[in-house]
C-alpha positions as CSV (number, residue, x, y, z in Angstrom):
1,M,54.0,134.3,38.1
2,A,51.1,133.6,35.7
3,V,50.5,132.7,32.0
4,A,49.6,135.8,30.0
5,A,47.3,135.9,27.0
6,D,50.2,135.4,24.6
7,G,51.4,132.4,26.5
8,T,54.2,134.0,28.5
9,L,54.4,134.2,32.3
10,T,54.0,137.7,33.9
11,N,53.6,139.0,37.4
12,D,50.9,141.5,36.2
13,G,48.9,138.9,34.3
14,S,46.3,138.6,37.1
15,T,45.7,142.2,37.2
16,A,45.1,142.2,33.5
17,A,42.7,139.3,33.5
18,S,40.9,140.9,36.5
19,E,40.5,144.1,34.5
20,N,39.1,142.1,31.5
21,A,36.7,140.3,33.8
22,T,35.6,143.5,35.5
23,S,35.1,145.2,32.1
24,S,33.1,142.3,31.0
25,D,30.9,142.3,34.0
26,S,30.4,146.0,33.7
27,N,29.3,145.6,30.2
28,A,26.8,143.0,31.2
29,A,25.6,145.3,34.0
30,Q,25.2,148.1,31.6
31,T,22.8,146.1,29.3
32,P,19.2,147.3,29.9
33,P,16.9,144.7,31.3
34,A,14.0,143.5,29.0
35,S,10.5,144.5,30.1
36,G,7.0,142.8,30.0
37,M,6.5,139.2,28.8
38,V,9.8,139.2,27.1
39,G,11.6,140.0,30.3
40,Y,9.6,137.5,32.3
41,A,10.4,134.8,29.7
42,Q,14.0,135.6,30.0
43,S,14.0,135.4,33.8
44,P,14.7,132.1,35.5
45,Q,11.2,131.6,36.7
46,G,9.8,132.6,33.3
47,R,12.2,130.1,31.6
48,R,11.0,127.4,34.1
49,V,7.3,128.0,33.3
50,L,7.8,127.9,29.6
51,L,9.8,124.6,29.9
52,M,7.0,123.1,32.0
53,V,4.4,124.2,29.4
54,A,6.6,122.7,26.6
55,A,7.0,119.5,28.7
56,A,3.2,119.3,29.1
57,A,2.7,119.8,25.3
58,V,5.1,117.1,24.5
59,I,3.4,114.6,27.0
60,A,0.1,115.4,25.6
61,L,1.4,114.8,22.0
62,M,2.8,111.5,23.1
63,I,-0.5,110.4,24.7
64,G,-2.4,111.6,21.6
65,I,-0.2,109.6,19.3
66,W,-0.5,106.4,21.5
67,M,-4.3,106.9,21.7
68,W,-4.5,107.2,17.9
69,S,-2.4,104.0,17.5
70,Q,-4.9,102.3,19.9
71,K,-8.0,103.7,18.0
72,T,-10.8,101.1,17.8
73,E,-12.2,100.3,14.3
74,Y,-15.9,100.5,14.1
75,R,-18.1,98.5,11.7
76,V,-21.7,98.7,10.7
77,L,-24.0,96.7,12.9
78,F,-27.4,97.4,11.4
79,S,-28.4,100.0,8.7
80,N,-31.7,101.2,7.3
81,F,-33.6,100.5,10.4
82,T,-36.9,102.2,11.6
83,D,-36.7,104.5,14.6
84,R,-38.6,102.0,16.8
85,D,-35.9,99.3,15.9
86,G,-33.2,101.7,16.4
87,G,-34.3,102.8,19.9
88,A,-34.6,99.0,20.9
89,I,-31.2,98.2,19.5
90,V,-29.5,101.1,21.4
91,A,-31.3,100.2,24.6
92,S,-30.0,96.5,24.2
93,L,-26.5,97.8,23.4
94,Q,-26.4,99.8,26.6
95,Q,-27.6,96.9,28.7
96,M,-24.8,94.8,27.2
97,N,-22.3,97.6,27.8
98,V,-21.3,97.6,24.1
99,P,-19.9,100.9,22.8
100,Y,-21.7,102.2,19.8
101,K,-21.9,105.4,17.7
102,Y,-23.8,106.5,14.5
103,S,-22.7,107.1,11.0
104,E,-22.5,110.6,9.5
105,G,-26.1,110.5,8.2
106,G,-27.4,108.6,11.2
107,S,-28.5,105.7,9.0
108,A,-26.4,103.1,10.6
109,I,-25.3,102.0,14.0
110,L,-21.6,101.3,14.3
111,V,-19.9,99.0,17.0
112,P,-16.3,97.9,17.5
113,E,-15.1,95.5,14.8
114,N,-14.3,92.7,17.1
115,M,-17.9,92.8,18.7
116,V,-20.0,93.1,15.5
117,H,-20.9,89.3,15.1
118,D,-21.4,88.8,18.9
119,A,-23.8,91.8,19.2
120,R,-25.7,90.6,16.1
121,L,-26.3,87.1,17.6
122,K,-27.4,88.5,20.9
123,L,-29.8,91.1,19.2
124,A,-31.1,88.3,16.9
125,A,-31.9,86.2,20.1
126,Q,-34.0,89.3,21.3
127,G,-35.8,89.4,17.9
128,L,-34.1,92.7,16.9
129,P,-34.4,94.3,14.5
130,K,-38.0,93.6,13.8
131,G,-38.0,95.4,10.6
132,G,-40.4,98.0,9.3
133,N,-43.1,95.3,8.8
134,V,-45.9,95.2,11.3
135,G,-47.6,91.9,12.0
136,F,-50.7,90.8,13.8
137,E,-49.4,92.6,17.0
138,L,-51.1,95.7,15.4
139,M,-54.5,94.0,16.3
140,E,-53.5,93.9,20.0
141,N,-53.9,97.7,20.5
142,Q,-57.2,98.4,19.0
143,K,-59.0,101.4,20.2
144,L,-62.5,101.5,21.4
145,G,-65.1,102.7,18.9
146,I,-62.8,102.1,15.8
147,S,-64.8,101.9,12.5
148,Q,-65.1,98.8,10.4
149,F,-63.1,100.3,7.7
150,L,-60.1,100.9,10.0
151,E,-60.4,97.3,11.3
152,Q,-60.2,96.1,7.7
153,V,-57.2,98.3,7.0
154,N,-55.4,97.1,10.2
155,F,-56.1,93.5,9.3
156,Q,-54.8,94.1,5.8
157,R,-51.6,95.8,7.1
158,A,-51.1,93.0,9.7
159,L,-51.5,90.2,7.0
160,E,-49.0,92.1,4.6
161,G,-46.5,92.5,7.4
162,E,-46.7,88.7,8.3
163,L,-46.3,87.7,4.8
164,A,-43.2,89.9,4.3
165,R,-41.7,88.5,7.4
166,S,-42.2,84.9,6.2
167,V,-40.7,85.8,2.8
168,E,-37.7,87.5,4.6
169,T,-36.8,84.1,6.2
170,L,-35.4,82.9,2.9
171,S,-31.7,82.9,2.9
172,A,-31.4,84.9,-0.4
173,V,-33.9,87.5,0.5
174,Q,-32.6,90.6,2.5
175,S,-36.1,92.5,2.6
176,A,-39.5,92.1,1.3
177,R,-42.7,94.3,0.9
178,V,-46.1,92.7,0.2
179,H,-49.0,94.7,-1.2
180,L,-52.5,93.0,-1.2
181,A,-55.4,94.3,-3.2
182,M,-58.3,92.8,-1.4
183,P,-61.8,94.1,-3.1
184,K,-64.7,94.6,-0.9
185,A,-67.2,91.7,-0.9
186,S,-70.4,92.1,-2.8
187,V,-73.7,90.2,-2.7
188,F,-73.9,90.2,-6.5
189,V,-72.0,87.4,-8.2
190,R,-71.3,89.5,-11.3
191,D,-69.6,92.2,-9.3
192,Q,-67.3,89.9,-7.3
193,Q,-63.6,90.3,-7.9
194,K,-60.7,88.3,-6.9
195,P,-57.8,89.6,-4.8
196,T,-54.4,90.2,-6.2
197,A,-50.9,90.5,-4.6
198,S,-47.6,92.2,-5.4
199,V,-44.3,91.2,-3.7
200,I,-41.1,93.3,-4.0
201,L,-38.0,91.5,-3.0
202,G,-34.6,92.9,-2.0
203,L,-32.0,90.2,-2.6
204,Y,-28.5,90.1,-1.0
205,S,-25.6,91.0,-3.4
206,G,-24.8,88.3,-5.6
207,R,-27.7,86.2,-4.9
208,M,-30.6,85.2,-7.1
209,L,-33.8,83.0,-6.9
210,D,-34.4,80.1,-9.3
211,A,-37.8,79.2,-10.8
212,Q,-38.7,76.8,-8.0
213,Q,-38.0,79.3,-5.3
214,V,-40.0,82.0,-7.1
215,S,-42.8,79.4,-7.5
216,A,-42.7,78.6,-3.8
217,I,-43.1,82.3,-2.8
218,V,-46.0,82.7,-5.2
219,H,-47.8,79.7,-3.7
220,L,-47.0,80.9,-0.1
221,V,-48.6,84.1,-0.7
222,A,-51.6,82.7,-2.7
223,S,-52.2,80.0,0.1
224,S,-52.2,82.7,2.8
225,V,-55.1,84.9,1.2
226,P,-58.5,83.4,0.7
227,E,-59.6,83.2,-3.0
228,L,-56.1,84.3,-4.1
229,S,-54.9,82.5,-7.2
230,P,-51.3,81.9,-7.9
231,K,-51.6,83.6,-11.3
232,S,-52.7,86.8,-9.5
233,V,-49.4,87.0,-7.6
234,T,-46.6,89.3,-9.1
235,I,-43.0,89.1,-7.8
236,V,-40.5,91.7,-8.7
237,D,-36.9,92.1,-7.5
238,Q,-35.1,95.3,-6.5
239,N,-33.8,95.8,-10.0
240,G,-37.3,95.7,-11.5
241,N,-37.0,92.3,-13.1
242,L,-40.2,90.3,-13.2
243,L,-39.6,86.9,-11.4
244,S,-43.1,85.5,-11.5
245,D,-43.4,85.3,-15.4
246,T,-44.0,81.5,-15.8
247,T,-44.5,81.9,-19.5
248,K,-40.9,83.1,-20.0
249,Q,-38.8,80.6,-21.9
250,L,-35.5,80.6,-23.7
251,A,-35.1,81.3,-27.4
252,N,-34.9,77.6,-28.3
253,G,-38.1,76.7,-26.4
254,L,-36.3,75.3,-23.3
255,D,-37.3,76.5,-19.9
256,P,-34.7,76.6,-17.0
257,S,-36.0,73.4,-15.5
258,Q,-35.2,71.5,-18.6
259,L,-31.7,72.8,-18.8
260,K,-31.2,71.9,-15.1
261,Y,-32.4,68.3,-15.9
262,V,-29.7,68.1,-18.7
263,Q,-26.9,69.4,-16.5
264,D,-27.9,67.0,-13.6
265,L,-28.0,64.1,-16.0
266,Q,-24.6,65.0,-17.3
267,S,-23.1,65.6,-13.9
268,D,-24.5,62.2,-12.7
269,I,-22.9,60.3,-15.6
270,V,-19.5,62.1,-15.0
271,K,-19.6,61.3,-11.3
272,R,-20.4,57.6,-11.9
273,V,-17.6,57.4,-14.5
274,E,-15.0,59.1,-12.3
275,S,-16.0,57.1,-9.1
276,I,-15.7,53.8,-10.9
277,I,-12.3,54.5,-12.6
278,S,-10.6,56.3,-9.6
279,P,-10.0,53.1,-7.6
280,I,-8.0,51.8,-10.5
281,V,-5.9,54.7,-11.6
282,G,-6.0,56.7,-8.3
283,N,-7.6,60.0,-7.3
284,G,-7.1,62.9,-9.4
285,N,-5.8,60.8,-12.3
286,V,-9.0,60.7,-14.3
287,R,-11.2,63.2,-15.9
288,A,-14.6,62.7,-17.6
289,E,-17.2,64.9,-19.4
290,A,-20.5,63.8,-20.7
291,T,-22.8,65.3,-23.3
292,A,-26.5,64.1,-23.3
293,D,-28.9,64.7,-26.2
294,V,-32.3,64.8,-24.5
295,D,-35.6,64.9,-26.5
296,F,-38.1,67.1,-24.7
297,S,-40.8,66.6,-27.4
298,R,-44.0,64.9,-26.4
299,T,-45.4,62.7,-29.1
300,E,-48.7,60.5,-29.2
301,Q,-49.5,58.0,-31.9
302,A,-52.7,56.0,-32.7
303,A,-52.6,53.1,-35.3
304,E,-55.5,50.8,-36.6
305,T,-54.2,47.9,-38.7
306,F,-56.1,45.2,-40.5
307,T,-54.6,41.7,-41.3
308,P,-55.3,39.8,-44.6
309,N,-58.2,37.4,-44.8
310,Q,-57.6,34.2,-42.8
311,T,-58.7,30.6,-43.6
312,A,-61.9,29.4,-42.1
313,D,-60.1,27.1,-39.6
314,T,-58.1,30.1,-38.2
315,A,-60.8,32.8,-38.4
316,A,-62.9,33.6,-35.3
317,V,-66.7,33.0,-35.9
318,R,-68.8,35.9,-34.9
319,S,-72.2,34.4,-35.5
320,K,-73.7,31.3,-37.3
321,Q,-77.2,30.8,-38.6
322,S,-78.7,27.8,-40.3
323,S,-82.3,27.0,-41.4
324,E,-84.0,23.9,-42.9
325,S,-87.5,23.5,-44.8
326,L,-89.5,20.6,-46.1
327,N,-92.2,21.0,-48.7
328,G,-94.7,18.1,-49.7
329,S,-97.1,15.6,-48.0
330,S,-96.1,13.6,-45.0
331,S,-98.0,11.0,-43.2
332,T,-98.0,10.6,-39.5
333,S,-98.6,7.3,-37.9
334,G,-98.9,6.2,-34.3
335,I,-101.2,6.4,-31.5
336,P,-101.6,9.9,-30.1
337,G,-100.5,10.2,-26.6
338,A,-97.4,10.3,-24.4
339,L,-95.7,7.5,-26.1
340,T,-95.7,9.3,-29.5
341,N,-93.9,12.4,-28.0
342,Q,-91.0,10.3,-26.8
343,P,-87.8,10.2,-28.8
344,P,-87.6,7.2,-31.2
345,T,-85.5,4.2,-30.0
346,P,-82.7,3.0,-32.2
347,A,-83.9,1.3,-35.4
348,N,-83.9,-2.4,-35.5
349,A,-84.9,-2.7,-39.1
350,P,-82.4,-4.1,-41.5
351,I,-80.5,-1.8,-43.9
352,V,-82.3,-1.3,-47.1
353,N,-81.3,0.2,-50.4
354,Q,-80.5,3.7,-50.3
355,G,-81.8,4.6,-53.6
356,A,-85.2,3.1,-52.6
357,A,-85.2,5.2,-49.5
358,A,-84.3,8.3,-51.4
359,G,-87.0,7.7,-53.8
360,N,-89.4,7.3,-51.2
361,S,-88.3,10.7,-49.6
362,A,-88.6,12.5,-52.9
363,T,-91.9,11.2,-53.4
364,N,-92.9,12.1,-50.0
365,G,-91.8,15.9,-50.3
366,V,-88.9,18.6,-50.9
367,S,-86.5,19.8,-48.1
368,R,-84.3,22.9,-48.1
369,K,-81.3,23.8,-45.9
370,D,-79.7,27.3,-45.6
371,S,-76.5,28.1,-43.4
372,T,-74.9,31.6,-42.7
373,V,-71.5,32.1,-40.8
374,N,-70.1,35.5,-39.9
375,Y,-66.4,35.9,-39.2
376,E,-64.8,38.7,-37.1
377,V,-62.7,41.4,-38.9
378,D,-59.1,41.1,-37.6
379,K,-57.6,44.7,-36.7
380,T,-55.1,46.1,-34.2
381,V,-55.6,49.6,-32.5
382,R,-52.5,51.0,-30.9
383,Y,-52.0,54.2,-29.0
384,V,-48.2,55.2,-28.3
385,Q,-47.4,58.2,-26.1
386,Q,-43.8,59.0,-25.9
387,P,-42.8,60.8,-22.6
388,M,-40.6,64.0,-22.7
389,G,-37.1,63.9,-21.5
390,G,-35.9,60.7,-23.2
391,V,-32.3,60.3,-23.9
392,K,-31.6,60.3,-27.6
393,R,-27.8,60.0,-27.5
394,L,-24.9,60.0,-25.0
395,T,-21.4,61.0,-25.6
396,V,-18.8,60.6,-23.0
397,A,-15.0,61.5,-23.1
398,V,-12.5,60.2,-20.6
399,V,-8.9,61.1,-20.0
400,V,-6.7,58.9,-17.9
401,N,-3.3,59.9,-16.6
402,Y,-0.2,57.7,-17.1
403,K,0.4,55.0,-14.5
404,R,3.0,55.7,-11.9
405,T,5.6,53.0,-11.3
406,M,8.5,52.8,-8.9
407,D,11.8,50.9,-9.7
408,A,14.1,49.2,-7.3
409,A,16.0,52.3,-6.7
410,G,12.9,54.1,-5.6
411,K,12.7,56.3,-8.7
412,V,9.2,57.2,-9.8
413,T,8.4,57.0,-13.6
414,M,5.1,57.5,-15.7
415,K,4.2,54.8,-18.1
416,P,1.3,54.5,-20.4
417,L,-1.5,52.0,-19.8
418,T,-1.4,48.8,-21.7
419,D,-4.0,47.9,-24.2
420,A,-5.7,45.4,-21.8
421,E,-5.9,48.2,-19.2
422,R,-7.5,50.7,-21.7
423,S,-10.0,48.1,-22.8
424,Q,-10.9,47.3,-19.3
425,I,-11.4,51.0,-18.5
426,S,-13.5,51.4,-21.7
427,D,-15.7,48.6,-20.7
428,L,-16.2,50.0,-17.2
429,V,-17.1,53.3,-18.7
430,K,-19.6,51.8,-21.0
431,E,-21.3,50.0,-18.1
432,A,-21.3,53.1,-15.9
433,M,-22.8,55.4,-18.5
434,G,-25.4,52.9,-19.7
435,F,-24.0,52.4,-23.3
436,N,-26.5,51.7,-26.0
437,K,-25.2,51.0,-29.4
438,D,-28.5,51.1,-31.1
439,R,-29.0,54.6,-29.7
440,G,-25.9,55.8,-31.2
441,D,-23.9,56.4,-27.9
442,S,-20.1,56.9,-28.1
443,I,-17.2,57.0,-25.8
444,N,-13.5,58.0,-26.1
445,V,-10.9,57.1,-23.7
446,V,-7.5,58.8,-24.0
447,N,-4.5,57.8,-22.0
448,T,-2.0,60.8,-21.7
449,Q,0.2,62.2,-19.1
450,F,-1.2,65.1,-17.1
451,S,0.5,68.5,-17.1
452,T,2.3,69.2,-13.9
453,D,2.4,73.0,-14.4
454,V,1.7,74.6,-11.1
455,E,1.2,78.3,-10.5
456,P,4.3,79.8,-8.9
457,E,3.8,80.5,-5.3
458,L,3.8,84.1,-4.4
459,P,6.8,85.4,-2.4
460,L,6.3,85.7,1.2
461,W,6.5,89.6,0.9
462,K,3.8,89.6,-1.8
463,Q,1.2,87.6,0.1
464,P,-1.8,89.5,1.4
465,G,-1.4,88.3,4.8
466,M,2.2,89.3,5.1
467,I,1.5,92.7,3.6
468,E,-1.2,93.3,6.3
469,L,1.2,92.1,9.0
470,A,4.0,94.2,7.7
471,K,1.8,97.3,7.7
472,E,0.7,96.7,11.3
473,I,4.2,96.1,12.5
474,G,5.4,99.1,10.5
475,K,2.7,101.1,12.3
476,Y,3.9,100.2,15.8
477,V,7.7,100.6,14.9
478,L,7.0,104.1,13.5
479,L,4.8,104.9,16.7
480,G,7.7,103.7,18.9
481,A,10.3,105.7,17.0
482,V,8.2,108.8,17.2
483,L,7.6,108.3,21.0
484,L,11.3,107.6,21.6
485,Y,12.4,110.7,19.7
486,L,9.9,112.8,21.5
487,Y,11.1,111.5,24.9
488,F,14.9,111.5,24.5
489,G,15.0,114.5,22.0
490,V,12.4,116.8,23.5
491,L,11.0,115.8,26.8
492,R,14.1,114.7,28.7
493,P,16.2,117.8,27.9
494,I,13.1,119.9,29.1
495,I,12.8,118.0,32.3
496,W,16.6,118.3,33.0
497,K,16.3,122.1,32.5
498,I,13.4,122.4,34.7
499,S,15.1,120.3,37.6
500,G,18.5,122.0,37.1
501,R,20.4,118.9,35.9
502,E,21.6,120.4,32.9
503,E,23.1,123.4,34.8
504,R,24.8,121.0,37.3
505,E,26.3,119.0,34.5
506,A,27.5,122.2,32.7
507,K,29.0,123.3,36.0
508,A,30.7,120.0,36.6
509,R,32.1,120.0,33.0
510,A,33.3,123.6,33.6
511,D,35.0,122.5,36.9
512,A,36.6,119.6,35.1
513,E,37.8,121.8,32.3
514,A,39.1,124.4,34.9
515,A,40.9,121.7,36.7
516,E,42.5,120.4,33.6
517,A,43.5,123.9,32.5
518,A,45.0,124.4,35.9
519,A,47.0,121.3,35.9
520,A,48.3,122.1,32.5
521,A,49.2,125.6,33.6
522,S,51.0,124.2,36.7
523,A,52.9,121.7,34.6
524,A,53.9,124.6,32.3
525,A,55.0,126.9,35.1
526,A,57.0,124.0,36.7
527,M,59.0,123.2,33.6
528,Y,59.4,126.6,32.1
529,D,63.0,127.8,31.4
530,P,62.9,131.7,31.1
531,D,66.3,131.8,29.6
532,N,65.5,129.3,26.8
533,P,61.8,128.8,26.2
534,D,62.6,126.5,23.2
535,A,65.1,124.4,25.0
536,I,63.2,121.2,24.3
537,V,64.5,121.1,20.9
538,Q,68.1,122.1,22.0
539,L,68.7,119.5,24.8
540,S,70.4,116.2,24.6
541,G,68.6,113.3,23.0
542,D,67.8,111.3,26.3
543,P,64.4,109.7,25.6
544,E,63.0,110.3,29.0
545,E,64.1,114.1,28.9
546,I,62.6,114.4,25.5
547,D,59.3,112.9,26.7
548,E,59.0,115.1,29.6
549,R,59.7,118.2,27.6
550,A,57.3,117.1,24.8
551,A,54.7,116.9,27.5
552,Y,55.7,120.3,28.8
553,K,55.4,121.7,25.3
554,A,51.9,120.1,24.8
555,N,50.7,121.5,28.2
556,L,52.1,124.9,27.2
557,E,50.1,124.9,24.1
558,T,47.0,123.9,25.9
559,A,47.4,126.8,28.3
560,K,47.8,129.2,25.4
561,Q,44.7,127.8,23.8
562,W,42.6,128.3,27.0
563,A,44.0,131.8,27.4
564,R,42.9,132.7,23.9
565,N,39.5,130.9,24.1
566,D,38.4,131.8,27.6
567,P,40.6,134.6,29.3
568,K,38.0,135.1,32.0
569,L,38.5,131.4,33.0
570,V,42.3,131.8,33.0
571,A,42.1,135.0,35.0
572,S,40.1,133.3,37.6
573,I,42.5,130.5,37.9
574,I,45.4,132.9,38.2
575,K,43.4,134.9,40.9
576,T,43.0,131.6,42.8
577,W,46.8,131.0,42.6
578,V,47.5,134.5,43.8
579,N,45.0,134.2,46.8
580,N,46.5,130.9,47.8
581,E,50.0,132.4,47.8
């Protein structure tokens, strides 16, 4: 008894199935075998070799992807260096076991990104790179028999190199070149020429030199060369701008130093005002601005003034001259000798009539008296020199925030300042700025509430740091997904095919399906009624019988399906039954 292809049980079913299997095997045997590489690839050994090659390719691809994800980023360590410095740098990097490589043009040395600063500091400790300038070490290797001209040229090169190194020590200067024009000394005074110097500066990006720094470089070069005047030093930057032009001024006649003086003066006033008001209103609650009108003109004044004529008692006597003369006869009495030359003693004679005495004098002779008095001329000579940089007028504006108060409930409110508080702040501002009413100074103190507008904070996903982090995480997630796909989707099936695991699993599945089909066929054969195949729908309505026969019908349908889909398998099962019987 066996299940035929149409689902009925026949005795000759095994024979038919065997014939089908035999015909199937004969057809397979009649297929001509492939030849050459195609035949070798279709053979079991060829398929195994191809699978091993495919597995090796997938593993290599996975390793390449992983190495690409771990690729080290290189950054520029030094660029635009001389060959001598390049050799010294490479030798030092090899000693420090620092990996390096060159740029495409060979003009830069690249090292891993995380080692750039460390390598620069270590090389700087060794004095590398020394730069293209040659210093006085050039004089150490003088050859025997060198001419005086070459000695002078080497000395000039060494001096230029040392000056360039000194200028490069400035923080804003990246590179420097110094050219000295040193004329040959002459014994004739009229033929003597002064040396000159030219300096070319390469500044860092975004950096510039102010007038004081340029003047410092000029005096540095001039002081290093004998008989070199600062006026003979020319400084040019990498853009061709002349930096050493001391005559350059702005259109209004002010030079940068004067503008800097005004800015410093205004900043100092603002700092003093804010520092004295901040303890009263709190930090961040006061803003001040100052404007200074500074007079940079230099004036000199000479004045000579004369006062009106003064009275005799207040005037200063410069000189006085008086003379007296007597004309007429005079008698001299007395005994010649020492007694006559002595001054007379006080008169003891009684007072006589003045008129008689005058008459006697008149009769005796005529006297004359002259007196001349010279007074000083009163004048004032004044020389006044007004220094430049004097303040003509100051203007200060101050804005003060509202006062913050807190009530009993803890609520914070902003209230304006009282008139007394504003007056107090104004007085403090006047004292801090040096207010002078006669000079025309003015202040303006405004009390208002500061704006609390704050720029909206960028979302977390828009912040640059988070964007970079997301890119890094996405990179590793994508890498992991690709590696997992290559492993589970490609590499593992290939390994299973090479190891025979897939064939064993397929055989196990086929055995399980065969066992299931055999069980279904056995159940169908056990419950089959040849007289009434459809008795399942004609029996009584006992639930248990209905369930059993429903299972029988389901197993029967399964057996039919197996017979239609895989007659070879069903034939082998029936053949097994026949052999067991």
